[in-house]
C-alpha positions in Angstrom: -76.3 -87.5 -48.4 -77.4 -85.1 -45.7 -76.0 -87.5 -42.9 -72.8 -87.9 -44.7 -72.5 -84.1 -45.0 -73.3 -83.7 -41.3 -70.8 -86.3 -40.3 -68.0 -84.7 -42.3 -68.7 -81.3 -40.8 -68.6 -82.7 -37.3 -65.3 -84.4 -38.0 -64.0 -81.1 -39.5 -65.2 -79.1 -36.3 -63.5 -81.9 -34.0 -60.2 -81.6 -35.9 -60.2 -77.8 -35.5 -61.0 -78.0 -31.8 -58.2 -80.5 -31.3 -55.7 -78.2 -33.2 -56.7 -75.2 -31.2 -56.0 -76.9 -28.1 -52.7 -78.3 -29.0 -51.6 -74.7 -30.1 -52.6 -73.3 -26.8 -50.8 -76.0 -24.9 -47.5 -75.2 -26.7 -47.8 -71.5 -26.1 -48.3 -71.9 -22.5 -45.2 -74.1 -22.2 -43.2 -71.6 -24.1 -44.4 -68.9 -21.8 -43.7 -70.8 -18.7 -40.0 -71.1 -19.9 -39.4 -67.5 -20.8 -36.7 -65.7 -18.9 -34.7 -68.9 -18.1 -31.5 -69.9 -19.9 -31.4 -73.3 -21.3 -28.2 -75.5 -21.3 -27.4 -76.8 -24.8 -24.1 -78.3 -23.8 -25.3 -81.6 -22.0 -27.3 -83.1 -19.1 -25.7 -82.8 -15.6 -26.5 -85.6 -13.4 -25.7 -85.3 -9.6 -22.5 -87.4 -9.0 -22.4 -88.6 -12.4 -21.7 -86.2 -15.3 -22.9 -87.2 -18.7 -22.7 -85.1 -22.1 -25.6 -85.6 -24.5 -26.1 -84.2 -28.0 -29.7 -83.2 -27.0 -30.8 -80.0 -25.5 -31.5 -80.6 -21.7 -34.1 -79.3 -19.6 -31.5 -77.7 -17.2 -32.2 -74.1 -16.4 -29.9 -71.4 -14.9 -31.5 -68.7 -12.6 -29.4 -65.6 -12.2 -28.6 -65.0 -8.5 -25.9 -62.4 -8.5 -24.4 -60.2 -11.3 -21.6 -57.7 -11.2 -21.2 -55.7 -14.4 -19.8 -52.6 -13.0 -22.2 -50.4 -15.3 -22.7 -48.1 -12.3 -19.2 -46.8 -12.7 -18.4 -47.7 -9.2 -16.2 -50.5 -7.7 -19.3 -51.9 -5.7 -21.3 -52.0 -8.9 -24.1 -50.7 -6.8 -24.3 -53.8 -4.6 -24.2 -53.4 -0.8 -21.5 -54.9 1.1 -19.4 -55.7 -2.0 -15.7 -55.2 -1.0 -13.5 -53.9 -3.6 -10.0 -54.2 -1.6 -8.6 -53.8 1.8 -5.3 -52.4 0.6 -4.6 -48.6 1.3 -2.9 -47.9 -2.1 -5.2 -45.5 -4.1 -4.8 -47.6 -7.2 -5.0 -51.0 -5.5 -8.4 -51.1 -7.2 -10.0 -48.7 -9.8 -12.3 -48.5 -12.6 -11.4 -48.9 -16.2 -13.2 -48.2 -19.5 -14.3 -50.1 -21.6 -15.2 -53.4 -19.9 -15.7 -56.7 -21.2 -19.1 -56.2 -22.5 -20.0 -52.7 -21.3 -18.7 -49.3 -20.2 -16.9 -50.3 -17.3 -14.8 -53.1 -15.3 -12.5 -53.2 -12.2 -8.8 -53.5 -12.0 -6.8 -54.8 -9.1 -3.1 -54.1 -8.7 -0.4 -55.4 -6.4 3.1 -54.0 -6.1 5.6 -56.3 -4.0 7.5 -54.4 -1.5 5.0 -51.7 -1.2 3.2 -52.2 2.3 0.0 -50.2 0.9 -0.7 -53.4 -1.4 -0.3 -55.6 1.6 -3.5 -56.8 3.6 -4.7 -59.6 5.7 -1.1 -60.9 6.0 -0.5 -61.2 2.3 0.2 -59.3 -1.0 -3.3 -59.0 -2.3 -5.9 -56.8 -3.7 -9.3 -58.6 -4.1 -13.0 -57.9 -4.3 -15.0 -60.1 -1.9 -18.7 -61.0 -1.2 -18.3 -62.4 2.2 -21.2 -60.3 3.4 -23.5 -60.9 0.6 -25.8 -63.8 1.7 -27.0 -64.7 -1.8 -23.4 -65.5 -2.7 -22.6 -67.8 0.0 -22.3 -71.5 -0.7 -23.1 -74.5 1.3 -23.2 -78.3 0.7 -26.3 -79.1 -1.3 -26.3 -76.2 -3.6 -25.8 -76.4 -7.3 -24.2 -73.5 -8.9 -22.8 -72.0 -12.1 -20.1 -69.2 -11.7 -19.0 -67.1 -14.6 -16.4 -64.3 -14.9 -14.3 -62.4 -17.5 -10.5 -61.7 -16.8 -7.8 -59.7 -18.6 -4.2 -59.9 -17.7 -3.0 -56.3 -18.1 0.6 -55.9 -19.6 1.3 -59.3 -17.8 5.0 -60.1 -17.7 5.3 -63.7 -18.9 7.3 -66.5 -17.3 10.9 -67.1 -18.5 13.3 -69.7 -17.4 14.7 -69.0 -14.1 11.9 -67.0 -12.8 10.0 -68.3 -9.6 7.2 -70.5 -10.5 4.8 -69.1 -7.8 1.2 -68.7 -9.0 -0.8 -65.6 -8.9 -4.6 -66.2 -7.9 -7.1 -64.2 -9.7 -10.4 -66.0 -9.0 -11.4 -68.2 -5.9 -14.2 -69.7 -4.2 -13.2 -69.1 -0.7 -14.2 -71.1 2.4 -15.3 -69.0 5.3 -13.3 -69.3 8.6 -9.9 -69.1 7.0 -7.8 -71.9 5.5 -7.5 -72.9 1.8 -10.1 -72.0 -0.8 -12.4 -74.7 -2.2 -10.9 -74.0 -5.6 -9.2 -71.2 -7.5 -7.9 -70.0 -10.9 -4.1 -68.9 -11.0 -1.5 -68.1 -13.5 1.3 -70.7 -13.3 4.4 -70.2 -15.7 2.7 -69.3 -18.9 -0.5 -71.2 -18.2 -3.8 -70.7 -16.3 -4.5 -73.6 -13.8 -7.5 -74.7 -11.8 -6.8 -75.9 -8.4 -8.7 -77.7 -5.4 -6.0 -77.5 -2.8 -7.6 -79.5 -0.1 -8.0 -82.4 -2.5 -4.4 -81.8 -3.8 -6.1 -81.5 -7.3 -4.7 -79.3 -10.2 -5.3 -79.2 -13.9 -4.4 -76.7 -16.6 -7.2 -74.7 -18.1 -5.3 -72.5 -20.5 -2.1 -74.0 -21.8 -0.5 -70.8 -22.9 -1.9 -67.4 -21.9 0.7 -65.3 -23.8 -1.3 -64.8 -27.1 -4.2 -63.4 -24.8 -2.3 -60.9 -22.8 -4.4 -57.6 -22.7 -7.5 -59.5 -24.1 -10.5 -60.7 -22.2 -10.8 -64.4 -21.4 -14.1 -65.9 -20.2 -14.5 -68.8 -17.7 -17.3 -70.8 -16.3 -17.4 -73.2 -13.5 -20.5 -75.6 -12.7 -20.4 -77.0 -9.2 -22.5 -79.3 -7.1 -21.4 -78.6 -3.6 -21.2 -81.8 -1.5 -19.5 -82.8 1.8 -19.3 -86.3 0.4 -18.1 -88.0 -2.9 -21.3 -87.1 -4.5 -20.5 -83.6 -6.1 -19.1 -82.5 -9.3 -17.0 -79.8 -11.0 -17.1 -78.8 -14.7 -14.7 -76.0 -15.8 -15.1 -74.2 -19.2 -13.3 -71.4 -21.2 -14.1 -69.0 -23.9 -10.9 -67.5 -25.2 -10.5 -64.6 -27.7 -11.6 -65.7 -31.2 -14.1 -68.4 -29.7 -17.9 -67.8 -29.8 -18.9 -70.3 -27.2 -17.7 -71.9 -24.0 -15.6 -75.2 -24.3 -15.6 -77.7 -21.7 -12.0 -78.3 -20.7 -12.1 -80.4 -17.6 -14.6 -82.2 -15.3 -14.7 -84.5 -12.3 -17.6 -86.4 -10.7 -18.3 -88.4 -7.6 -16.1 -85.8 -6.0 -16.2 -84.1 -2.6 -16.4 -80.4 -3.5 -16.9 -79.2 0.1 -13.9 -80.1 2.0 -12.6 -77.4 4.4 -9.6 -78.0 6.6 -11.0 -75.4 9.1 -13.8 -76.8 11.2 -15.2 -73.2 11.6 -15.9 -73.1 7.9 -19.7 -73.0 7.5 -20.0 -71.4 4.3 -18.1 -69.9 1.3 -18.1 -67.0 -0.8 -16.4 -65.5 -3.9 -13.2 -63.5 -4.4 -11.7 -61.8 -7.5 -8.6 -59.7 -8.0 -5.0 -60.6 -7.1 -3.8 -62.8 -4.5 -0.1 -63.5 -4.5 0.5 -65.8 -1.5 4.1 -67.1 -2.3 5.4 -63.9 -4.3 8.1 -61.7 -2.9 10.9 -59.3 -4.0 13.4 -61.5 -2.4 12.4 -64.4 -4.6 12.7 -62.4 -7.6 8.8 -62.5 -8.6 7.6 -59.9 -11.0 7.1 -56.7 -8.8 3.9 -55.3 -10.3 0.9 -57.3 -11.6 -2.5 -55.9 -12.6 -5.6 -57.8 -13.7 -9.2 -56.7 -14.8 -12.3 -58.4 -14.0 -16.0 -58.1 -15.3 -19.3 -59.8 -15.7 -18.9 -61.8 -12.6 -22.2 -63.9 -12.4 -23.8 -66.7 -10.2 -26.7 -68.8 -11.2 -28.8 -71.4 -9.4 -28.6 -74.7 -11.6 -32.1 -76.4 -11.7 -31.6 -79.8 -13.5 
């Protein structure tokens, strides 16, 4: 009897030690993952996108965040351009913002030279001189931003169909952007001009004029056909991002200018083909907030 009791006691002690070790291991794993964003949408594979129903181990490390909560057009970030126009209201702060107290507005008035810079009708913020935002082949990045079309005049039959660009991944050295978002007629399109690729992300923006729309782009920057792009949107009334379009086995870094060694971000208004003579809407205003960039770690 004594040997049986001792055996039972030893077994119980062994069980308790094993449970303590298991609990400790779980706690350490949870602690090591704290502060990182988990992707619950799907698993990203370089050159081959695959959506799954399981939580992936992909993490997103925040590299750059513009929330304008300093109440300034630089958002307290050194070397963040707000506009190169001379008009006093080409860029200005508005309140409230998308998720906080402030956001930025950009305005372009066709025919007024104070809204004309770098040879075009434009007013844009730019990160050209912020190294962490510069992208090159081999990097895997997530970009997020919110935009609001302020008192936007919709397209009607007979109006020019020129697009107004409001967010772009610009290639350094001039030339076309790698990709951009633009209004076109009454929709919002995503375009990669050097690949002659264009797709509609929001079929009709008119119900969302003067409301915030959220956009997300996941990219593997690649100089060969091994990259990918995924474009999401979250429209008013929606609680999570929806994957709208994707492409894999795609050359995402495709500059026409051989001097392009990196790229950077721009947001605001760029109206490359608009003019008073063509009958384009004279005044456009767009708001932006919560511009973020993450490093994707599969």
